[in-house]
C-alpha positions as CSV (number, residue, x, y, z in Angstrom):
1,X,0.0,0.0,0.0
2,X,1.2,3.5,-0.8
3,X,0.2,6.6,1.1
4,X,0.4,10.1,-0.2
5,X,2.0,12.3,2.3
6,X,1.7,16.1,2.1
7,X,4.4,17.9,4.1
8,X,4.9,21.7,4.7
9,X,7.3,23.2,2.4
10,X,10.7,24.4,3.8
11,X,10.9,27.9,5.2
12,X,10.7,29.9,2.0
13,X,11.4,33.4,3.4
14,X,9.4,36.0,1.5
15,X,8.1,35.9,-2.1
16,X,8.2,39.2,-4.0
17,X,6.2,39.3,-7.2
18,X,7.8,41.6,-9.9
19,X,5.6,43.2,-12.6
20,X,7.4,44.8,-15.6
21,X,6.0,47.5,-17.8
22,X,6.1,48.8,-21.4
23,X,9.0,47.4,-23.4
24,X,8.7,43.9,-22.1
25,X,6.0,42.9,-24.6
26,X,6.5,40.9,-27.8
27,X,4.3,39.0,-30.2
28,X,3.5,35.4,-29.2
29,X,4.5,36.1,-25.5
30,X,3.2,33.3,-23.2
31,X,2.3,31.1,-26.2
32,X,3.7,27.9,-24.6
33,X,1.8,28.5,-21.3
34,X,-1.4,29.3,-23.3
35,X,-1.1,26.0,-25.1
36,X,0.2,23.9,-22.3
37,X,-1.1,25.1,-18.9
38,X,-4.9,24.9,-18.3
39,X,-5.0,27.4,-15.5
40,X,-3.0,30.1,-17.4
41,X,-5.1,29.5,-20.5
42,X,-8.3,29.8,-18.4
43,X,-7.3,33.1,-17.0
44,X,-6.1,34.5,-20.3
45,X,-9.4,33.6,-22.0
46,X,-11.4,35.2,-19.2
47,X,-9.3,38.4,-19.2
48,X,-9.6,38.6,-23.0
49,X,-13.4,38.7,-22.7
50,X,-13.0,41.6,-20.2
51,X,-10.6,43.5,-22.6
52,X,-12.5,42.8,-25.8
53,X,-15.1,45.6,-25.5
54,X,-12.3,48.1,-24.5
55,X,-10.3,47.4,-27.7
56,X,-13.1,46.3,-30.2
57,X,-11.5,42.9,-30.6
58,X,-9.5,40.1,-29.1
59,X,-6.1,41.0,-27.5
60,X,-5.1,37.3,-27.7
61,X,-5.9,37.2,-31.5
62,X,-3.6,40.2,-32.0
63,X,-0.7,39.0,-29.8
64,X,-0.8,35.5,-31.3
65,X,-1.4,36.6,-34.9
66,X,0.2,33.8,-37.0
67,X,1.3,36.4,-39.6
68,X,3.5,38.2,-37.0
69,X,7.0,37.2,-36.0
70,X,8.2,37.3,-32.5
71,X,11.0,39.6,-33.5
72,X,8.7,42.3,-34.8
73,X,8.1,45.5,-32.7
74,X,4.9,45.3,-30.8
75,X,4.3,49.0,-30.3
76,X,0.6,49.7,-30.4
77,X,0.1,51.3,-26.9
78,X,-3.4,50.2,-26.2
79,X,-3.1,46.6,-27.2
80,X,0.4,46.2,-25.8
81,X,-0.6,47.7,-22.4
82,X,-3.6,45.4,-22.2
83,X,-1.6,42.4,-23.2
84,X,1.1,43.1,-20.5
85,X,-1.5,43.5,-17.7
86,X,-3.4,40.4,-18.9
87,X,-0.3,38.1,-19.1
88,X,1.1,39.3,-15.7
89,X,-2.2,38.9,-13.9
90,X,-2.9,35.5,-15.5
91,X,0.6,34.2,-14.5
92,X,0.4,35.6,-11.0
93,X,-3.1,34.1,-10.4
94,X,-1.8,30.7,-11.8
95,X,1.0,30.7,-9.3
96,X,-1.2,31.8,-6.4
97,X,-3.6,28.9,-7.1
98,X,-0.7,26.5,-6.8
99,X,0.4,27.8,-3.5
100,X,3.1,30.3,-4.6
101,X,1.7,33.4,-2.9
102,X,3.3,36.8,-2.8
103,X,4.2,38.4,0.5
104,X,4.9,41.6,-1.3
105,X,4.3,42.9,-4.9
106,X,6.4,45.4,-6.8
107,X,5.7,46.9,-10.2
108,X,7.7,49.1,-12.6
109,X,5.9,51.7,-14.7
110,X,2.8,50.1,-16.3
111,X,3.4,46.9,-14.3
112,X,2.2,48.8,-11.2
113,X,-1.4,48.4,-12.5
114,X,-1.0,44.6,-12.6
115,X,0.7,44.7,-9.1
116,X,-2.3,46.7,-7.8
117,X,-4.6,44.0,-9.1
118,X,-2.7,41.1,-7.4
119,X,-2.4,43.2,-4.2
120,X,-6.2,43.7,-4.2
121,X,-6.1,47.4,-4.6
122,X,-8.1,47.3,-7.9
123,X,-10.0,44.9,-10.0
124,X,-8.5,43.6,-13.2
125,X,-11.4,45.2,-15.2
126,X,-10.4,48.6,-13.7
127,X,-6.8,48.0,-14.5
128,X,-7.5,47.1,-18.1
129,X,-9.8,50.1,-18.5
130,X,-7.2,52.5,-17.0
131,X,-4.2,51.3,-19.0
132,X,-6.1,51.4,-22.3
133,X,-7.4,54.9,-21.5
134,X,-4.0,56.0,-20.4
135,X,-2.7,55.0,-23.8
136,X,-5.6,56.9,-25.5
137,X,-4.7,60.0,-23.6
138,X,-1.1,59.8,-24.7
139,X,-2.2,59.3,-28.3
140,X,-4.4,62.4,-28.1
141,X,-2.3,64.9,-26.1
142,X,1.4,63.8,-26.4
143,X,4.0,64.0,-29.2
144,X,5.4,60.6,-30.3
145,X,8.5,59.7,-28.3
146,X,11.1,57.1,-27.8
147,X,12.7,55.2,-24.9
148,X,16.2,54.0,-25.5
149,X,18.5,51.7,-23.5
150,X,22.1,52.8,-23.8
151,X,24.8,50.2,-23.3
152,X,27.3,52.4,-21.4
153,X,27.9,53.6,-17.8
154,X,25.5,56.3,-16.6
155,X,28.4,58.8,-16.4
156,X,28.1,58.9,-20.2
157,X,24.8,60.7,-19.9
158,X,26.0,63.1,-17.1
159,X,29.1,64.1,-19.1
160,X,27.3,64.8,-22.4
161,X,25.4,68.1,-22.8
162,X,23.8,66.9,-26.0
163,X,22.2,63.9,-24.3
164,X,21.0,66.0,-21.3
165,X,19.5,68.6,-23.5
166,X,17.4,66.2,-25.6
167,X,16.5,63.4,-23.2
168,X,15.8,62.5,-19.6
169,X,17.4,59.8,-17.5
170,X,14.6,57.4,-16.6
171,X,16.5,54.3,-15.3
172,X,20.1,54.0,-14.1
173,X,20.2,51.2,-11.4
174,X,22.8,49.0,-13.0
175,X,26.4,49.6,-14.0
176,X,26.2,48.2,-17.5
177,X,23.5,50.4,-19.0
178,X,21.0,53.2,-18.5
179,X,17.7,54.2,-20.1
180,X,16.6,57.6,-21.4
181,X,13.4,59.0,-22.9
182,X,12.4,62.0,-25.0
183,X,10.3,63.2,-27.9
184,X,10.9,61.7,-31.4
185,X,12.7,64.9,-32.5
186,X,15.0,65.0,-29.4
187,X,15.8,61.3,-29.6
188,X,16.8,61.7,-33.2
189,X,19.6,64.0,-32.0
190,X,20.4,61.6,-29.2
191,X,20.8,58.6,-31.4
192,X,23.0,60.5,-33.9
193,X,25.2,61.5,-31.0
194,X,25.4,57.9,-29.7
195,X,26.3,56.7,-33.2
196,X,29.1,59.3,-33.5
197,X,30.5,58.2,-30.2
198,X,30.3,54.5,-31.2
199,X,28.0,53.8,-28.2
200,X,25.6,50.9,-28.6
201,X,21.9,51.5,-27.9
202,X,18.6,49.8,-28.4
203,X,15.2,51.3,-29.0
204,X,12.5,49.8,-26.8
205,X,9.0,49.1,-28.3
206,X,7.4,52.1,-26.6
207,X,5.6,54.8,-28.6
208,X,5.8,57.7,-26.1
209,X,8.4,59.2,-23.8
210,X,7.1,57.8,-20.6
211,X,8.9,58.8,-17.3
212,X,9.8,62.2,-18.9
213,X,8.3,65.6,-19.7
214,X,7.1,64.1,-23.0
215,X,3.9,62.9,-21.3
216,X,3.2,65.9,-19.2
217,X,0.6,67.2,-21.6
218,X,-1.7,64.3,-20.8
219,X,-1.6,64.7,-17.0
220,X,-5.0,66.5,-16.6
221,X,-6.7,64.0,-18.9
222,X,-5.2,61.0,-17.1
223,X,-6.3,62.4,-13.7
224,X,-9.9,62.5,-14.9
225,X,-9.8,58.8,-15.6
226,X,-9.9,58.2,-11.9
227,X,-13.0,60.4,-11.3
228,X,-15.4,58.5,-9.1
229,X,-13.0,55.6,-8.5
230,X,-12.4,55.1,-4.8
231,X,-8.8,54.6,-3.8
232,X,-8.3,51.3,-2.0
233,X,-5.4,50.2,0.2
234,X,-3.6,47.1,-1.0
235,X,-4.4,43.9,0.9
236,X,-0.8,42.6,0.2
237,X,2.0,45.1,0.8
238,X,2.8,46.9,-2.4
239,X,6.1,48.6,-3.2
240,X,6.7,51.1,-6.0
241,X,9.7,51.7,-8.2
242,X,9.0,55.4,-8.1
243,X,8.5,56.2,-4.4
244,X,10.1,55.0,-1.1
245,X,8.1,52.9,1.3
246,X,4.9,51.0,0.9
247,X,2.0,52.3,-1.2
248,X,-0.9,53.4,1.1
249,X,-3.5,54.0,-1.6
250,X,-3.4,53.1,-5.3
251,X,-4.9,56.4,-6.4
252,X,-4.5,58.8,-9.4
253,X,-1.3,60.4,-8.0
254,X,0.3,57.1,-7.4
255,X,-0.3,55.9,-10.9
256,X,0.8,59.2,-12.5
257,X,4.1,59.0,-10.6
258,X,4.4,55.3,-11.7
259,X,4.4,56.4,-15.3
260,X,6.2,59.8,-14.9
261,X,8.9,59.5,-12.3
262,X,12.3,57.7,-12.9
263,X,12.3,54.0,-12.1
264,X,14.4,53.1,-9.0
265,X,14.2,49.3,-8.8
266,X,17.5,49.1,-6.9
267,X,16.1,51.2,-4.0
268,X,13.2,48.7,-3.7
269,X,15.6,45.7,-3.6
270,X,17.8,47.3,-1.0
271,X,14.8,48.2,1.2
272,X,13.7,44.5,1.1
273,X,17.1,43.4,2.2
274,X,17.6,45.9,5.0
275,X,14.2,47.6,5.5
276,X,11.1,46.7,7.5
277,X,10.4,43.6,5.5
278,X,14.0,42.2,5.7
279,X,14.1,38.4,6.2
280,X,16.1,37.4,9.2
281,X,16.5,33.8,8.1
282,X,16.1,32.1,4.8
283,X,16.0,34.0,1.5
284,X,14.1,36.6,-0.3
285,X,12.7,35.2,-3.6
286,X,12.0,37.6,-6.4
287,X,9.6,36.1,-8.9
288,X,9.3,37.9,-12.2
289,X,5.8,37.4,-13.7
290,X,6.4,39.7,-16.6
291,X,6.6,38.5,-20.3
292,X,10.4,38.9,-20.8
293,X,12.1,38.3,-17.5
294,X,13.5,41.8,-17.6
295,X,12.8,42.6,-13.9
296,X,14.6,39.4,-12.9
297,X,17.6,40.3,-15.0
298,X,17.8,43.8,-13.3
299,X,17.4,42.4,-9.8
300,X,20.1,39.8,-10.4
301,X,22.5,42.5,-11.6
302,X,21.8,44.7,-8.6
303,X,22.2,41.8,-6.2
304,X,25.5,40.7,-7.7
305,X,26.8,44.2,-7.2
306,X,25.5,44.7,-3.6
307,X,24.9,41.4,-1.9
308,X,27.5,40.1,0.5
309,X,29.0,36.6,0.0
310,X,27.0,34.0,1.9
311,X,24.8,36.2,4.0
312,X,21.1,35.9,3.5
313,X,21.4,35.3,-0.2
314,X,18.4,36.1,-2.3
315,X,16.9,34.1,-5.1
316,X,15.5,35.2,-8.4
317,X,13.0,33.3,-10.6
318,X,11.6,34.0,-14.0
319,X,9.0,32.0,-15.9
320,X,8.2,33.7,-19.2
321,X,11.0,34.8,-21.6
322,X,11.2,35.0,-25.4
323,X,13.4,31.9,-25.5
324,X,11.1,29.2,-24.4
325,X,11.1,26.8,-21.4
326,X,8.1,28.4,-19.7
327,X,6.3,25.2,-18.7
328,X,9.5,23.8,-17.2
329,X,10.2,26.9,-15.2
330,X,6.6,27.2,-14.0
331,X,6.8,23.6,-12.7
332,X,10.2,24.3,-11.0
333,X,8.9,27.5,-9.3
334,X,5.7,25.7,-8.2
335,X,7.7,22.7,-6.8
336,X,10.2,24.8,-5.0
337,X,8.0,27.5,-3.6
338,X,4.5,26.1,-3.4
339,X,2.9,25.8,0.0
340,X,3.2,22.0,0.1
341,X,5.5,19.3,-1.2
342,X,3.9,16.0,-2.2
343,X,5.7,12.7,-2.2
344,X,4.8,9.0,-1.8
345,X,6.1,6.5,0.7
346,X,5.0,3.2,2.2
347,X,1.9,3.6,4.4
348,X,2.7,4.0,8.1
349,X,-0.6,2.5,9.3
350,X,-2.6,5.6,10.2
351,X,-6.4,5.2,10.1
352,X,-8.0,5.4,6.7
353,X,-9.6,8.9,6.5
354,X,-12.2,10.7,4.4
355,X,-12.6,14.4,4.2
356,X,-16.1,15.7,3.7
357,X,-17.2,19.1,2.4
358,X,-20.6,20.5,3.3
359,X,-23.1,22.0,0.8
360,X,-25.9,24.5,0.9
361,X,-27.5,24.7,4.3
362,X,-24.1,25.0,6.1
363,X,-23.8,28.7,5.3
364,X,-23.9,31.2,8.2
365,X,-23.0,34.8,8.6
366,X,-19.4,35.0,10.1
367,X,-18.2,31.9,8.3
368,X,-14.6,32.1,7.0
369,X,-13.2,34.0,10.0
370,X,-9.5,34.7,9.6
371,X,-9.2,32.4,6.5
372,X,-9.9,35.4,4.2
373,X,-7.0,37.3,5.7
374,X,-4.7,34.3,5.9
375,X,-5.3,33.6,2.2
376,X,-5.7,37.1,0.9
377,X,-4.4,36.4,-2.6
378,X,-6.9,33.6,-3.2
379,X,-9.7,35.7,-1.7
380,X,-8.8,38.5,-4.2
381,X,-9.0,35.9,-7.0
382,X,-12.4,34.9,-5.8
383,X,-13.6,38.6,-5.7
384,X,-12.3,39.1,-9.2
385,X,-14.2,36.1,-10.6
386,X,-17.4,36.8,-8.7
387,X,-17.5,40.6,-9.1
388,X,-18.3,41.0,-5.4
389,X,-16.4,40.8,-2.1
390,X,-16.7,37.2,-0.7
391,X,-15.2,38.1,2.7
392,X,-17.6,41.0,3.2
393,X,-20.6,38.8,2.3
394,X,-19.6,35.9,4.5
395,X,-18.6,38.0,7.5
396,X,-21.4,40.7,7.4
397,X,-24.1,39.8,4.9
398,X,-25.8,43.2,5.3
399,X,-28.4,42.5,2.6
400,X,-29.3,38.9,3.4
401,X,-27.8,37.6,0.2
402,X,-26.5,34.4,1.8
403,X,-30.1,33.1,1.5
404,X,-29.9,33.5,-2.3
405,X,-28.4,30.4,-3.9
406,X,-26.6,32.5,-6.5
407,X,-24.5,33.9,-3.7
408,X,-24.6,31.0,-1.2
409,X,-23.0,28.5,-3.5
410,X,-19.9,30.5,-4.5
411,X,-19.4,31.7,-0.9
412,X,-19.5,28.2,0.5
413,X,-17.2,26.9,-2.2
414,X,-14.6,29.6,-1.3
415,X,-14.9,29.0,2.5
416,X,-14.6,25.2,2.0
417,X,-11.6,25.6,-0.3
418,X,-9.8,27.9,2.1
419,X,-10.4,25.6,5.0
420,X,-9.0,22.7,2.9
421,X,-6.0,24.9,2.0
422,X,-5.4,25.7,5.7
423,X,-5.2,22.0,6.5
424,X,-2.7,21.3,3.8
425,X,-0.6,24.3,4.6
426,X,-0.6,23.3,8.3
427,X,0.9,19.9,7.2
428,X,-2.0,17.5,7.6
429,X,-1.6,14.4,5.4
430,X,-4.1,14.2,2.6
431,X,-7.0,11.8,3.1
432,X,-7.6,8.5,1.5
433,X,-11.0,9.5,0.2
434,X,-12.9,12.7,-0.5
435,X,-16.7,13.5,-0.8
436,X,-18.9,16.5,-0.7
437,X,-22.6,17.0,-0.2
438,X,-24.1,18.5,-3.4
439,X,-22.2,21.8,-3.8
440,X,-19.5,20.4,-1.5
441,X,-18.7,17.8,-4.2
442,X,-17.0,20.7,-6.2
443,X,-14.6,21.2,-3.3
444,X,-13.9,17.5,-3.2
445,X,-13.0,17.5,-6.9
446,X,-10.9,20.6,-6.5
447,X,-9.0,18.9,-3.6
448,X,-8.5,15.9,-5.8
449,X,-6.9,18.0,-8.6
450,X,-9.7,17.6,-11.1
451,X,-9.8,21.4,-11.7
452,X,-8.1,24.4,-10.1
453,X,-9.6,26.8,-7.6
454,X,-10.7,29.4,-10.2
455,X,-12.2,26.9,-12.6
456,X,-14.2,25.3,-9.8
457,X,-15.4,28.7,-8.6
458,X,-16.5,29.7,-12.2
459,X,-18.4,26.4,-12.4
460,X,-20.1,27.0,-9.0
461,X,-21.0,30.5,-10.0
462,X,-22.7,29.3,-13.1
463,X,-24.4,26.5,-11.3
464,X,-25.7,28.9,-8.6
465,X,-26.9,31.4,-11.1
466,X,-28.8,28.7,-13.1
467,X,-30.3,27.2,-10.0
468,X,-31.4,30.6,-8.7
469,X,-33.4,31.1,-11.9
470,X,-35.4,27.9,-11.4
471,X,-38.4,29.5,-9.7
472,X,-41.7,27.9,-8.8
473,X,-40.2,24.9,-7.1
474,X,-39.8,23.8,-3.5
475,X,-38.1,21.2,-1.3
476,X,-39.1,19.5,2.0
477,X,-37.2,17.4,4.5
478,X,-39.1,14.4,5.7
479,X,-37.9,13.1,9.1
480,X,-38.7,9.7,10.5
481,X,-39.3,7.8,7.3
482,X,-37.0,5.6,5.2
483,X,-36.4,6.0,1.5
484,X,-38.6,3.0,0.8
485,X,-41.4,4.4,2.8
486,X,-41.2,7.8,1.1
487,X,-41.1,6.3,-2.4
488,X,-44.0,4.0,-1.6
489,X,-46.1,6.9,-0.4
490,X,-45.2,9.0,-3.5
491,X,-46.2,6.1,-5.8
492,X,-49.4,5.2,-4.0
493,X,-50.8,8.7,-4.1
494,X,-49.2,9.7,-7.4
495,X,-47.5,12.7,-5.8
496,X,-45.7,15.1,-8.1
497,X,-42.4,14.8,-6.2
498,X,-38.9,13.4,-6.7
499,X,-36.4,12.2,-4.1
500,X,-33.7,14.9,-3.9
501,X,-31.4,14.0,-1.0
502,X,-31.0,10.8,0.9
503,X,-29.3,12.4,3.9
504,X,-29.6,9.7,6.5
505,X,-31.6,6.4,6.9
506,X,-34.7,8.3,8.2
507,X,-34.0,11.8,6.7
508,X,-35.2,12.1,3.1
509,X,-35.6,15.4,1.1
510,X,-38.1,15.7,-1.7
511,X,-38.4,18.2,-4.5
512,X,-41.3,19.3,-6.8
513,X,-43.5,22.2,-7.8
514,X,-44.3,24.5,-4.9
515,X,-48.0,23.6,-4.7
516,X,-47.2,19.9,-4.8
517,X,-44.7,20.1,-2.0
518,X,-47.1,22.0,0.2
519,X,-50.0,19.7,-0.5
520,X,-48.0,16.6,0.3
521,X,-47.3,17.8,3.8
522,X,-50.7,16.6,5.2
523,X,-50.3,13.2,3.4
524,X,-46.9,12.5,5.0
525,X,-47.9,13.7,8.4
526,X,-51.0,11.5,8.2
527,X,-48.9,8.5,7.4
528,X,-46.6,9.0,10.4
529,X,-43.5,11.0,9.5
530,X,-42.0,12.7,12.6
531,X,-41.6,16.1,10.8
532,X,-42.2,17.6,7.4
533,X,-40.1,20.7,7.0
534,X,-40.4,22.9,4.0
535,X,-37.0,24.3,3.2
536,X,-36.2,28.0,2.4
537,X,-35.2,27.4,-1.2
538,X,-36.7,28.8,-4.4
539,X,-36.3,25.8,-6.7
540,X,-36.9,22.0,-6.9
541,X,-33.2,21.2,-6.8
542,X,-31.9,17.7,-7.6
543,X,-35.1,16.8,-9.5
544,X,-36.4,16.5,-13.0
545,X,-37.6,20.1,-12.8
546,X,-33.9,21.2,-13.0
547,X,-33.4,19.6,-16.4
548,X,-33.3,23.0,-18.3
549,X,-30.7,24.3,-15.8
550,X,-28.6,21.1,-16.3
551,X,-28.8,21.5,-20.1
552,X,-27.5,25.1,-19.9
553,X,-24.8,24.0,-17.4
554,X,-23.7,21.3,-19.8
555,X,-22.5,24.0,-22.2
556,X,-20.1,25.4,-19.6
557,X,-18.8,22.0,-18.5
558,X,-18.1,21.0,-22.2
559,X,-15.5,23.8,-22.4
560,X,-13.4,22.5,-19.6
561,X,-10.5,20.1,-19.3
562,X,-11.2,17.9,-16.3
563,X,-8.3,15.9,-15.0
564,X,-8.4,12.4,-13.4
565,X,-8.8,12.6,-9.6
566,X,-5.6,11.9,-7.8
567,X,-7.6,10.9,-4.7
568,X,-10.8,8.9,-5.0
569,X,-13.9,11.2,-4.9
570,X,-17.3,9.6,-4.1
571,X,-19.9,10.8,-6.6
572,X,-23.3,12.0,-5.3
573,X,-25.0,10.4,-8.3
574,X,-23.2,7.0,-8.1
575,X,-22.5,6.7,-4.4
576,X,-19.1,5.3,-5.5
577,X,-15.9,6.9,-6.7
578,X,-15.8,8.9,-9.8
579,X,-14.4,7.0,-12.8
580,X,-11.5,8.5,-14.7
581,X,-13.8,9.5,-17.6
582,X,-17.2,11.1,-17.6
583,X,-16.7,13.5,-14.7
584,X,-18.4,16.3,-16.6
585,X,-21.4,14.2,-17.4
586,X,-21.8,13.3,-13.7
587,X,-21.6,16.9,-12.6
588,X,-24.4,17.7,-15.1
589,X,-26.5,14.8,-13.8
590,X,-25.9,15.8,-10.2
591,X,-28.2,18.8,-10.8
592,X,-31.2,16.6,-11.6
593,X,-30.4,13.4,-9.6
594,X,-30.6,12.8,-5.8
595,X,-27.7,13.2,-3.5
596,X,-27.1,9.7,-2.2
597,X,-25.3,10.6,1.0
598,X,-26.3,7.7,3.2
599,X,-24.9,5.3,0.6
600,X,-21.8,7.5,0.3
601,X,-21.0,7.2,4.0
602,X,-21.8,3.5,4.3
603,X,-19.8,2.7,1.2
604,X,-16.8,4.5,2.6
605,X,-17.1,2.5,5.8
606,X,-17.2,-0.7,3.7
607,X,-14.0,0.6,1.9
608,X,-12.2,0.7,5.3
609,X,-12.6,4.4,6.2
610,X,-12.2,4.7,10.0
611,X,-12.2,8.5,10.4
612,X,-14.5,11.1,8.8
613,X,-13.5,14.8,9.0
614,X,-15.7,17.7,8.0
615,X,-13.8,20.5,6.2
616,X,-15.6,23.8,6.0
617,X,-18.1,25.7,8.1
618,X,-20.3,24.1,10.7
619,X,-21.0,20.5,11.6
620,X,-24.0,19.7,9.3
621,X,-22.3,16.6,7.9
622,X,-20.9,15.5,11.2
623,X,-24.4,15.3,12.6
624,X,-25.8,13.5,9.6
625,X,-22.9,11.0,9.7
626,X,-23.5,10.3,13.4
627,X,-27.0,9.3,12.5
628,X,-26.0,7.2,9.5
629,X,-23.1,5.5,11.3
630,X,-25.1,4.8,14.5
631,X,-27.9,3.2,12.5
632,X,-25.6,1.2,10.3
633,X,-23.6,-0.1,13.3
634,X,-26.8,-1.1,15.1
635,X,-28.2,-2.8,12.0
636,X,-25.0,-4.7,11.5
637,X,-24.9,-5.9,15.1
638,X,-21.7,-3.9,15.7
639,X,-23.1,-2.3,18.9
640,X,-22.3,-5.5,20.9
641,X,-19.5,-5.7,23.3
642,X,-17.4,-7.6,20.8
643,X,-17.2,-4.5,18.5
644,X,-13.6,-3.5,17.8
645,X,-14.3,-0.9,15.1
646,X,-16.3,2.3,15.1
647,X,-15.7,5.2,12.7
648,X,-14.8,8.5,14.3
649,X,-16.0,11.9,13.4
650,X,-14.4,15.3,13.5
651,X,-15.4,18.7,12.3
652,X,-13.0,21.4,11.2
653,X,-14.7,24.8,11.4
654,X,-13.7,27.3,8.8
655,X,-12.9,29.9,11.4
656,X,-10.4,27.6,13.2
657,X,-7.0,26.5,12.3
658,X,-7.2,22.7,11.8
């Protein structure tokens, strides 16, 4: 027997995500990740839909135009700005989902917009709007300009009046080169001067003289872009290459300085090694999420010049470059810096365990507790996908939206996922089996690696929205009657009801049209049920009346790449583990078929499970399982004094550390 052991990663110090700006873009950037990594591809497709109306077309189609060569200049300011922000956010979100989370973020120039998104200071939709409208302001109010990298010591600039008269120094943090910017006319003089002195230089693919007086004419117009937009403090500490100290608010003044002031990346690096976020033990790890790896190159050069030999050495990682190898580097970064390391070894004889995720009905105001703060980056991803603040809803629910399944389902999915993540990060070994009740099954599939966090959340959001539209139906819990008794009564009296949930041996939930559910109450009470409880839902969930919703949901499932579960997940529909194929079909059927929870638990016991642990908010499943297990033990005669086996139950509340 082989057991999968999940161990905490080694002390990784602090991760600093680096976001580059204009000049780092090129045609076909990120193509290998787009083709080979489902999470990155999912994010890029989603962001392309957000950007499409801003640019009257697909950014992806333009970046990956087969008629373009990678070596061509990619200079269109609107499209290139959107493409940089999209690729950086997509890669950052992909890393975060795999446990590589930023402790700090730092952007340079345009990259500060992507950094603000990942820090939770603005939405990605806001960032894409702002960078495209910034570019439009430059096109309207500014003269064309150039940005040039000069391959010479910075003293070359300071000693030459011709260079100083026609350009501004915008970057000079490394010994080998510096960067200058100016209007097209001024830079023509500059480049002639450089040629005459036999000094090598390179024009960057930037259409305007950013970080210089060449963009000052657009300042008022740029400021108006922020009218009515509230300034939000970052949730993850955010550093800027144009100002000392942390960014308090990502507002209009901050972003103007990000594009206008000189870039001082070296100052940021030095502050991280000796300032308030310095790491006492372990290493700083700088992770460049930009398209070219340019920020990583600059940081490496600065570290070589300034870092002592052997003392608290820093690490630098890049993933995307124009030279290939992106998938390999993504894997290496994930393996080295992810929150857990997974390996196999012979089983050590611990009790066989199943982790169970609750579904709708477990929600409660206040759920999630400190998990949202602990996993701020994943919470920010959830907010981005949902378009509303999941922590605010769960902790406060001022408008009572937790009663609406369109909000309940995504909120519970996020809380369950964060509770699972907390267990893994705290070093608990993964279970032998996974299961979830209705919505909770999506968390079980996520934990088993069938899809990533964001894909699961998008599915749950669609599922919740479709189920919320199914009006006119109702559900009722029947206590004190078995499945056979309920089915017999439905058949005898030809009631317009379906079995929806088999929660326990004597707890059955039925679904049907609202009038039919209400009318049936008297019949069930007359025939001896202990209680008939009409549930506060708007639809006849898990019944034939949900078939239209299931058909719409099928279109969303068909677009996904679903992987084989790496841990067995028991299906609500089958009451046995999911097969390797047909996962999507079973998710669609789950909407119209009953949740066979009693069989799920008894089947797990028969498979040798000795310990059940509820992961998420509350103890709904723990109470159900107590009922199921006590009845099954009694019926099997295991309540006698000779009994040596009894499954144990444990609940992990979402507001607690496991």
